[in-house]
A tleap script that builds the chain and sets N, CA, C and O, in Angstrom:
source leaprc.protein.ff14SB
mol = sequence {
  NMET LEU SER THR GLU PHE SER GLU SER ARG
  GLU TRP CYS VAL SER ALA ARG GLU PHE GLU
  HIE LEU CYS ASP ALA ALA THR ALA GLY GLY
  ALA THR PRO LEU SER LEU VAL ALA TRP ARG
  HIE ILE ALA PRO SER LYS ARG GLY PRO SER
  VAL THR ASP LEU ASP ASP ALA VAL GLY GLN
  THR LEU THR GLU GLY PHE TYR SER THR ALA
  THR GLN GLU LEU THR ASP ALA GLU SER GLY
  SER LEU ASP VAL SER TYR ARG ILE ALA LEU
  GLU LYS LEU LEU ALA VAL LEU CLEU
}
set mol.1.N position { 0.833 -1.170 0.000 }
set mol.1.CA position { 0.000 0.000 0.000 }
set mol.1.C position { 0.886 1.244 0.000 }
set mol.1.O position { 1.854 1.339 0.754 }
set mol.2.N position { 0.535 2.177 -0.850 }
set mol.2.CA position { 1.268 3.439 -0.934 }
set mol.2.C position { 0.426 4.553 -0.336 }
set mol.2.O position { -0.803 4.536 -0.408 }
set mol.3.N position { 1.099 5.499 0.240 }
set mol.3.CA position { 0.434 6.670 0.790 }
set mol.3.C position { 0.975 7.891 0.060 }
set mol.3.O position { 2.148 8.236 0.200 }
set mol.4.N position { 0.123 8.539 -0.713 }
set mol.4.CA position { 0.516 9.747 -1.423 }
set mol.4.C position { 0.011 10.939 -0.625 }
set mol.4.O position { -1.194 11.118 -0.448 }
set mol.5.N position { 0.934 11.739 -0.154 }
set mol.5.CA position { 0.591 12.886 0.687 }
set mol.5.C position { 0.572 14.152 -0.164 }
set mol.5.O position { 1.588 14.550 -0.732 }
set mol.6.N position { -0.608 14.780 -0.241 }
set mol.6.CA position { -0.766 16.018 -1.003 }
set mol.6.C position { -0.632 17.239 -0.105 }
set mol.6.O position { -0.300 18.323 -0.583 }
set mol.7.N position { -0.882 17.078 1.178 }
set mol.7.CA position { -0.703 18.112 2.199 }
set mol.7.C position { -0.764 17.392 3.538 }
set mol.7.O position { -0.933 16.174 3.590 }
set mol.8.N position { -0.627 18.148 4.613 }
set mol.8.CA position { -0.683 17.519 5.941 }
set mol.8.C position { -2.018 16.835 6.206 }
set mol.8.O position { -2.085 15.856 6.949 }
set mol.9.N position { -3.070 17.349 5.601 }
set mol.9.CA position { -4.397 16.797 5.866 }
set mol.9.C position { -5.004 16.041 4.686 }
set mol.9.O position { -6.139 15.570 4.771 }
set mol.10.N position { -4.258 15.920 3.586 }
set mol.10.CA position { -4.790 15.233 2.400 }
set mol.10.C position { -3.840 14.110 1.989 }
set mol.10.O position { -2.724 14.348 1.526 }
set mol.11.N position { -4.315 12.886 2.173 }
set mol.11.CA position { -3.505 11.707 1.898 }
set mol.11.C position { -4.350 10.671 1.158 }
set mol.11.O position { -5.507 10.429 1.503 }
set mol.12.N position { -3.744 10.064 0.131 }
set mol.12.CA position { -4.429 9.051 -0.670 }
set mol.12.C position { -3.685 7.740 -0.511 }
set mol.12.O position { -2.516 7.641 -0.881 }
set mol.13.N position { -4.348 6.733 0.036 }
set mol.13.CA position { -3.753 5.406 0.200 }
set mol.13.C position { -4.264 4.506 -0.920 }
set mol.13.O position { -5.468 4.413 -1.160 }
set mol.14.N position { -3.338 3.853 -1.595 }
set mol.14.CA position { -3.685 3.079 -2.779 }
set mol.14.C position { -2.648 1.974 -2.983 }
set mol.14.O position { -1.518 2.085 -2.508 }
set mol.15.N position { -3.027 0.926 -3.677 }
set mol.15.CA position { -2.064 -0.137 -3.978 }
set mol.15.C position { -1.060 0.354 -5.023 }
set mol.15.O position { -1.343 1.280 -5.783 }
set mol.16.N position { 0.090 -0.263 -5.049 }
set mol.16.CA position { 1.110 0.102 -6.040 }
set mol.16.C position { 0.578 -0.102 -7.453 }
set mol.16.O position { 0.903 0.670 -8.355 }
set mol.17.N position { -0.225 -1.121 -7.648 }
set mol.17.CA position { -0.789 -1.410 -8.968 }
set mol.17.C position { -1.656 -0.251 -9.471 }
set mol.17.O position { -1.522 0.181 -10.615 }
set mol.18.N position { -2.533 0.240 -8.616 }
set mol.18.CA position { -3.400 1.349 -9.021 }
set mol.18.C position { -2.599 2.645 -9.211 }
set mol.18.O position { -2.885 3.425 -10.119 }
set mol.19.N position { -1.597 2.870 -8.350 }
set mol.19.CA position { -0.750 4.057 -8.485 }
set mol.19.C position { -0.032 4.044 -9.837 }
set mol.19.O position { 0.001 5.051 -10.545 }
set mol.20.N position { 0.537 2.901 -10.180 }
set mol.20.CA position { 1.241 2.781 -11.458 }
set mol.20.C position { 0.292 2.960 -12.634 }
set mol.20.O position { 0.649 3.581 -13.635 }
set mol.21.N position { -0.901 2.423 -12.518 }
set mol.21.CA position { -1.904 2.568 -13.578 }
set mol.21.C position { -2.219 4.050 -13.801 }
set mol.21.O position { -2.267 4.515 -14.940 }
set mol.22.N position { -2.436 4.791 -12.699 }
set mol.22.CA position { -2.721 6.223 -12.816 }
set mol.22.C position { -1.526 6.974 -13.399 }
set mol.22.O position { -1.702 7.832 -14.264 }
set mol.23.N position { -0.326 6.668 -12.941 }
set mol.23.CA position { 0.880 7.327 -13.487 }
set mol.23.C position { 1.001 7.078 -14.983 }
set mol.23.O position { 1.279 8.003 -15.748 }
set mol.24.N position { 0.797 5.844 -15.402 }
set mol.24.CA position { 0.882 5.506 -16.828 }
set mol.24.C position { -0.177 6.263 -17.631 }
set mol.24.O position { 0.108 6.797 -18.703 }
set mol.25.N position { -1.396 6.302 -17.102 }
set mol.25.CA position { -2.484 6.997 -17.805 }
set mol.25.C position { -2.219 8.493 -17.875 }
set mol.25.O position { -2.488 9.122 -18.899 }
set mol.26.N position { -1.696 9.070 -16.800 }
set mol.26.CA position { -1.423 10.506 -16.770 }
set mol.26.C position { -0.327 10.877 -17.765 }
set mol.26.O position { -0.416 11.906 -18.435 }
set mol.27.N position { 0.688 10.054 -17.861 }
set mol.27.CA position { 1.778 10.312 -18.805 }
set mol.27.C position { 1.306 10.091 -20.238 }
set mol.27.O position { 1.570 10.913 -21.116 }
set mol.28.N position { 0.609 8.987 -20.474 }
set mol.28.CA position { 0.135 8.672 -21.826 }
set mol.28.C position { -0.838 9.728 -22.338 }
set mol.28.O position { -0.841 10.053 -23.525 }
set mol.29.N position { -1.663 10.260 -21.442 }
set mol.29.CA position { -2.642 11.261 -21.842 }
set mol.29.C position { -2.087 12.676 -21.884 }
set mol.29.O position { -2.797 13.609 -22.261 }
set mol.30.N position { -0.826 12.845 -21.501 }
set mol.30.CA position { -0.200 14.159 -21.531 }
set mol.30.C position { -0.523 15.039 -20.339 }
set mol.30.O position { -0.182 16.222 -20.344 }
set mol.31.N position { -1.173 14.495 -19.314 }
set mol.31.CA position { -1.529 15.297 -18.137 }
set mol.31.C position { -0.325 15.575 -17.252 }
set mol.31.O position { -0.292 16.578 -16.539 }
set mol.32.N position { 0.655 14.696 -17.295 }
set mol.32.CA position { 1.909 14.935 -16.585 }
set mol.32.C position { 3.046 14.758 -17.588 }
set mol.32.O position { 2.999 13.871 -18.441 }
set mol.33.N position { 4.056 15.601 -17.481 }
set mol.33.CA position { 5.168 15.519 -18.426 }
set mol.33.C position { 6.005 14.258 -18.213 }
set mol.33.O position { 6.017 13.683 -17.125 }
set mol.34.N position { 6.690 13.847 -19.249 }
set mol.34.CA position { 7.548 12.666 -19.157 }
set mol.34.C position { 8.609 12.818 -18.069 }
set mol.34.O position { 9.096 11.821 -17.537 }
set mol.35.N position { 8.964 14.042 -17.740 }
set mol.35.CA position { 9.972 14.258 -16.704 }
set mol.35.C position { 9.503 13.750 -15.333 }
set mol.35.O position { 10.324 13.524 -14.444 }
set mol.36.N position { 8.204 13.571 -15.164 }
set mol.36.CA position { 7.680 13.069 -13.893 }
set mol.36.C position { 7.431 11.565 -13.904 }
set mol.36.O position { 6.937 11.013 -12.921 }
set mol.37.N position { 7.767 10.902 -15.000 }
set mol.37.CA position { 7.536 9.462 -15.088 }
set mol.37.C position { 8.346 8.701 -14.028 }
set mol.37.O position { 7.972 7.592 -13.645 }
set mol.38.N position { 9.427 9.278 -13.564 }
set mol.38.CA position { 10.233 8.628 -12.526 }
set mol.38.C position { 9.421 8.388 -11.253 }
set mol.38.O position { 9.725 7.472 -10.489 }
set mol.39.N position { 8.398 9.199 -11.021 }
set mol.39.CA position { 7.553 9.009 -9.843 }
set mol.39.C position { 6.915 7.631 -9.836 }
set mol.39.O position { 6.671 7.067 -8.769 }
set mol.40.N position { 6.648 7.096 -10.983 }
set mol.40.CA position { 6.030 5.769 -11.078 }
set mol.40.C position { 6.929 4.715 -10.449 }
set mol.40.O position { 6.445 3.736 -9.881 }
set mol.41.N position { 8.230 4.915 -10.550 }
set mol.41.CA position { 9.196 3.929 -10.049 }
set mol.41.C position { 9.716 4.266 -8.652 }
set mol.41.O position { 10.029 3.365 -7.874 }
set mol.42.N position { 9.808 5.539 -8.335 }
set mol.42.CA position { 10.344 5.951 -7.044 }
set mol.42.C position { 9.331 5.747 -5.927 }
set mol.42.O position { 9.684 5.280 -4.844 }
set mol.43.N position { 8.098 6.088 -6.179 }
set mol.43.CA position { 7.067 6.055 -5.135 }
set mol.43.C position { 6.948 4.701 -4.434 }
set mol.43.O position { 6.907 4.673 -3.204 }
set mol.44.N position { 6.891 3.580 -5.155 }
set mol.44.CA position { 6.753 2.299 -4.445 }
set mol.44.C position { 7.935 1.991 -3.530 }
set mol.44.O position { 7.763 1.342 -2.498 }
set mol.45.N position { 9.123 2.445 -3.891 }
set mol.45.CA position { 10.283 2.169 -3.047 }
set mol.45.C position { 10.282 3.013 -1.775 }
set mol.45.O position { 10.973 2.685 -0.810 }
set mol.46.N position { 9.508 4.099 -1.772 }
set mol.46.CA position { 9.439 4.994 -0.612 }
set mol.46.C position { 8.124 4.843 0.144 }
set mol.46.O position { 7.847 5.628 1.051 }
set mol.47.N position { 7.308 3.848 -0.211 }
set mol.47.CA position { 5.975 3.623 0.360 }
set mol.47.C position { 5.020 4.757 0.025 }
set mol.47.O position { 4.013 4.960 0.703 }
set mol.48.N position { 5.343 5.482 -1.012 }
set mol.48.CA position { 4.454 6.531 -1.475 }
set mol.48.C position { 5.143 7.877 -1.538 }
set mol.48.O position { 6.051 8.162 -0.758 }
set mol.49.N position { 4.706 8.696 -2.469 }
set mol.49.CA position { 5.319 10.011 -2.635 }
set mol.49.C position { 4.716 11.058 -1.705 }
set mol.49.O position { 3.575 10.934 -1.259 }
set mol.50.N position { 5.484 12.064 -1.431 }
set mol.50.CA position { 4.977 13.213 -0.700 }
set mol.50.C position { 5.099 14.418 -1.617 }
set mol.50.O position { 6.196 14.921 -1.860 }
set mol.51.N position { 3.975 14.869 -2.115 }
set mol.51.CA position { 3.954 16.005 -3.026 }
set mol.51.C position { 4.480 17.251 -2.319 }
set mol.51.O position { 5.022 18.154 -2.956 }
set mol.52.N position { 4.316 17.290 -1.000 }
set mol.52.CA position { 4.770 18.446 -0.230 }
set mol.52.C position { 6.288 18.587 -0.233 }
set mol.52.O position { 6.805 19.666 0.056 }
set mol.53.N position { 7.004 17.525 -0.554 }
set mol.53.CA position { 8.465 17.579 -0.601 }
set mol.53.C position { 8.994 18.118 -1.926 }
set mol.53.O position { 10.190 18.374 -2.066 }
set mol.54.N position { 8.113 18.287 -2.880 }
set mol.54.CA position { 8.519 18.740 -4.212 }
set mol.54.C position { 8.505 20.259 -4.312 }
set mol.54.O position { 7.879 20.945 -3.504 }
set mol.55.N position { 9.195 20.762 -5.298 }
set mol.55.CA position { 9.069 22.164 -5.664 }
set mol.55.C position { 7.589 22.438 -5.904 }
set mol.55.O position { 6.888 21.593 -6.461 }
set mol.56.N position { 7.103 23.609 -5.491 }
set mol.56.CA position { 5.670 23.922 -5.597 }
set mol.56.C position { 5.117 23.718 -7.006 }
set mol.56.O position { 4.032 23.162 -7.172 }
set mol.57.N position { 5.856 24.164 -8.018 }
set mol.57.CA position { 5.375 24.045 -9.399 }
set mol.57.C position { 5.276 22.585 -9.820 }
set mol.57.O position { 4.324 22.196 -10.497 }
set mol.58.N position { 6.246 21.784 -9.428 }
set mol.58.CA position { 6.240 20.356 -9.774 }
set mol.58.C position { 5.097 19.650 -9.043 }
set mol.58.O position { 4.387 18.839 -9.637 }
set mol.59.N position { 4.922 19.955 -7.768 }
set mol.59.CA position { 3.834 19.366 -6.994 }
set mol.59.C position { 2.476 19.730 -7.561 }
set mol.59.O position { 1.574 18.895 -7.615 }
set mol.60.N position { 2.332 20.970 -7.980 }
set mol.60.CA position { 1.075 21.421 -8.578 }
set mol.60.C position { 0.807 20.697 -9.892 }
set mol.60.O position { -0.320 20.279 -10.157 }
set mol.61.N position { 1.839 20.550 -10.711 }
set mol.61.CA position { 1.707 19.840 -11.986 }
set mol.61.C position { 1.289 18.393 -11.762 }
set mol.61.O position { 0.405 17.881 -12.450 }
set mol.62.N position { 1.923 17.741 -10.804 }
set mol.62.CA position { 1.595 16.346 -10.511 }
set mol.62.C position { 0.167 16.220 -9.983 }
set mol.62.O position { -0.583 15.346 -10.417 }
set mol.63.N position { -0.203 17.083 -9.058 }
set mol.63.CA position { -1.548 17.043 -8.487 }
set mol.63.C position { -2.608 17.301 -9.555 }
set mol.63.O position { -3.597 16.574 -9.643 }
set mol.64.N position { -2.398 18.330 -10.358 }
set mol.64.CA position { -3.357 18.636 -11.429 }
set mol.64.C position { -3.420 17.511 -12.461 }
set mol.64.O position { -4.492 17.188 -12.972 }
set mol.65.N position { -2.264 16.919 -12.763 }
set mol.65.CA position { -2.239 15.805 -13.709 }
set mol.65.C position { -2.991 14.597 -13.199 }
set mol.65.O position { -3.735 13.961 -13.946 }
set mol.66.N position { -2.802 14.274 -11.920 }
set mol.66.CA position { -3.531 13.155 -11.321 }
set mol.66.C position { -5.028 13.442 -11.298 }
set mol.66.O position { -5.838 12.569 -11.607 }
set mol.67.N position { -5.391 14.669 -10.930 }
set mol.67.CA position { -6.809 15.036 -10.859 }
set mol.67.C position { -7.469 14.934 -12.235 }
set mol.67.O position { -8.517 14.304 -12.379 }
set mol.68.N position { -6.861 15.547 -13.233 }
set mol.68.CA position { -7.482 15.533 -14.565 }
set mol.68.C position { -7.528 14.122 -15.144 }
set mol.68.O position { -8.493 13.756 -15.815 }
set mol.69.N position { -6.501 13.339 -14.888 }
set mol.69.CA position { -6.484 11.966 -15.388 }
set mol.69.C position { -7.541 11.122 -14.682 }
set mol.69.O position { -8.248 10.352 -15.332 }
set mol.70.N position { -7.656 11.253 -13.374 }
set mol.70.CA position { -8.671 10.492 -12.639 }
set mol.70.C position { -10.066 10.859 -13.127 }
set mol.70.O position { -10.913 9.986 -13.313 }
set mol.71.N position { -10.300 12.139 -13.333 }
set mol.71.CA position { -11.599 12.590 -13.830 }
set mol.71.C position { -11.892 11.995 -15.202 }
set mol.71.O position { -12.996 11.509 -15.449 }
set mol.72.N position { -10.905 12.031 -16.093 }
set mol.72.CA position { -11.087 11.493 -17.438 }
set mol.72.C position { -11.275 9.975 -17.416 }
set mol.72.O position { -12.132 9.439 -18.119 }
set mol.73.N position { -10.476 9.296 -16.612 }
set mol.73.CA position { -10.592 7.836 -16.521 }
set mol.73.C position { -11.981 7.432 -16.013 }
set mol.73.O position { -12.572 6.475 -16.512 }
set mol.74.N position { -12.497 8.161 -15.023 }
set mol.74.CA position { -13.825 7.833 -14.503 }
set mol.74.C position { -14.917 8.157 -15.512 }
set mol.74.O position { -15.919 7.446 -15.590 }
set mol.75.N position { -14.735 9.209 -16.274 }
set mol.75.CA position { -15.691 9.531 -17.337 }
set mol.75.C position { -15.708 8.411 -18.367 }
set mol.75.O position { -16.771 7.979 -18.814 }
set mol.76.N position { -14.515 7.945 -18.739 }
set mol.76.CA position { -14.406 6.845 -19.700 }
set mol.76.C position { -14.953 5.547 -19.121 }
set mol.76.O position { -15.400 4.674 -19.864 }
set mol.77.N position { -14.918 5.416 -17.800 }
set mol.77.CA position { -15.334 4.179 -17.133 }
set mol.77.C position { -16.834 3.955 -17.187 }
set mol.77.O position { -17.313 2.864 -16.877 }
set mol.78.N position { -17.566 4.965 -17.575 }
set mol.78.CA position { -19.014 4.793 -17.650 }
set mol.78.C position { -19.390 3.665 -18.608 }
set mol.78.O position { -20.488 3.114 -18.534 }
set mol.79.N position { -18.478 3.333 -19.496 }
set mol.79.CA position { -18.725 2.221 -20.409 }
set mol.79.C position { -18.385 0.880 -19.757 }
set mol.79.O position { -18.552 -0.173 -20.372 }
set mol.80.N position { -17.904 0.923 -18.502 }
set mol.80.CA position { -17.568 -0.302 -17.783 }
set mol.80.C position { -16.198 -0.853 -18.096 }
set mol.80.O position { -15.935 -2.034 -17.873 }
set mol.81.N position { -15.313 -0.002 -18.615 }
set mol.81.CA position { -14.012 -0.484 -19.054 }
set mol.81.C position { -12.951 -0.554 -17.948 }
set mol.81.O position { -11.899 -1.153 -18.167 }
set mol.82.N position { -13.187 0.031 -16.781 }
set mol.82.CA position { -12.209 -0.002 -15.692 }
set mol.82.C position { -12.518 -1.121 -14.716 }
set mol.82.O position { -13.679 -1.449 -14.472 }
set mol.83.N position { -11.446 -1.712 -14.152 }
set mol.83.CA position { -11.726 -2.704 -13.125 }
set mol.83.C position { -12.166 -1.983 -11.851 }
set mol.83.O position { -11.858 -0.808 -11.649 }
set mol.84.N position { -12.872 -2.689 -11.017 }
set mol.84.CA position { -13.524 -2.107 -9.852 }
set mol.84.C position { -12.513 -1.476 -8.892 }
set mol.84.O position { -12.750 -0.373 -8.399 }
set mol.85.N position { -11.395 -2.146 -8.618 }
set mol.85.CA position { -10.450 -1.606 -7.646 }
set mol.85.C position { -9.808 -0.311 -8.140 }
set mol.85.O position { -9.577 0.596 -7.341 }
set mol.86.N position { -9.519 -0.202 -9.426 }
set mol.86.CA position { -8.958 1.032 -9.976 }
set mol.86.C position { -9.991 2.158 -9.927 }
set mol.86.O position { -9.658 3.292 -9.583 }
set mol.87.N position { -11.220 1.853 -10.262 }
set mol.87.CA position { -12.289 2.861 -10.213 }
set mol.87.C position { -12.457 3.394 -8.790 }
set mol.87.O position { -12.592 4.602 -8.596 }
set mol.88.N position { -12.449 2.515 -7.806 }
set mol.88.CA position { -12.587 2.931 -6.408 }
set mol.88.C position { -11.392 3.786 -5.985 }
set mol.88.O position { -11.555 4.783 -5.282 }
set mol.89.N position { -10.199 3.393 -6.415 }
set mol.89.CA position { -8.993 4.172 -6.090 }
set mol.89.C position { -9.088 5.581 -6.658 }
set mol.89.O position { -8.713 6.548 -5.995 }
set mol.90.N position { -9.588 5.700 -7.886 }
set mol.90.CA position { -9.738 7.020 -8.509 }
set mol.90.C position { -10.783 7.861 -7.768 }
set mol.90.O position { -10.585 9.058 -7.557 }
set mol.91.N position { -11.870 7.243 -7.383 }
set mol.91.CA position { -12.912 7.964 -6.649 }
set mol.91.C position { -12.370 8.476 -5.314 }
set mol.91.O position { -12.684 9.593 -4.902 }
set mol.92.N position { -11.560 7.662 -4.641 }
set mol.92.CA position { -10.951 8.085 -3.386 }
set mol.92.C position { -9.973 9.234 -3.609 }
set mol.92.O position { -9.911 10.162 -2.802 }
set mol.93.N position { -9.219 9.179 -4.685 }
set mol.93.CA position { -8.286 10.255 -5.009 }
set mol.93.C position { -9.035 11.570 -5.212 }
set mol.93.O position { -8.647 12.603 -4.666 }
set mol.94.N position { -10.091 11.527 -5.986 }
set mol.94.CA position { -10.862 12.758 -6.223 }
set mol.94.C position { -11.455 13.294 -4.928 }
set mol.94.O position { -11.513 14.509 -4.736 }
set mol.95.N position { -11.895 12.417 -4.042 }
set mol.95.CA position { -12.423 12.854 -2.753 }
set mol.95.C position { -11.349 13.562 -1.918 }
set mol.95.O position { -11.635 14.531 -1.213 }
set mol.96.N position { -10.128 13.070 -2.007 }
set mol.96.CA position { -9.012 13.689 -1.274 }
set mol.96.C position { -8.662 15.051 -1.875 }
set mol.96.O position { -8.363 15.993 -1.141 }
set mol.97.N position { -8.696 15.156 -3.169 }
set mol.97.CA position { -8.275 16.376 -3.849 }
set mol.97.C position { -9.333 17.464 -3.901 }
set mol.97.O position { -9.002 18.628 -4.130 }
set mol.98.N position { -10.591 17.120 -3.695 }
set mol.98.CA position { -11.652 18.127 -3.740 }
set mol.98.C position { -11.755 18.920 -2.461 }
set mol.98.O position { -12.604 19.804 -2.350 }
savepdb mol mol.pdb
quit
């Protein structure tokens, strides 16, 4: 289980599988730049990333990229194309970020 900390009071707990899926989707969809693809590999080794440790601009880019990707993935999921655990992880992420 990974814990992604967006602030002191906003934390998203998710499996490494779902985190990697979101990172891949965010990069593939252009929501996060390729320069942040390293987060996909670093986060599991650290038990999750802390956005608060990043430069403000980088943290904002990552947060906005995750938010827009989660929103798009859930919109696309209306056709039933997402597995249940990934859909739930995305819904939890949006709840944390709102």
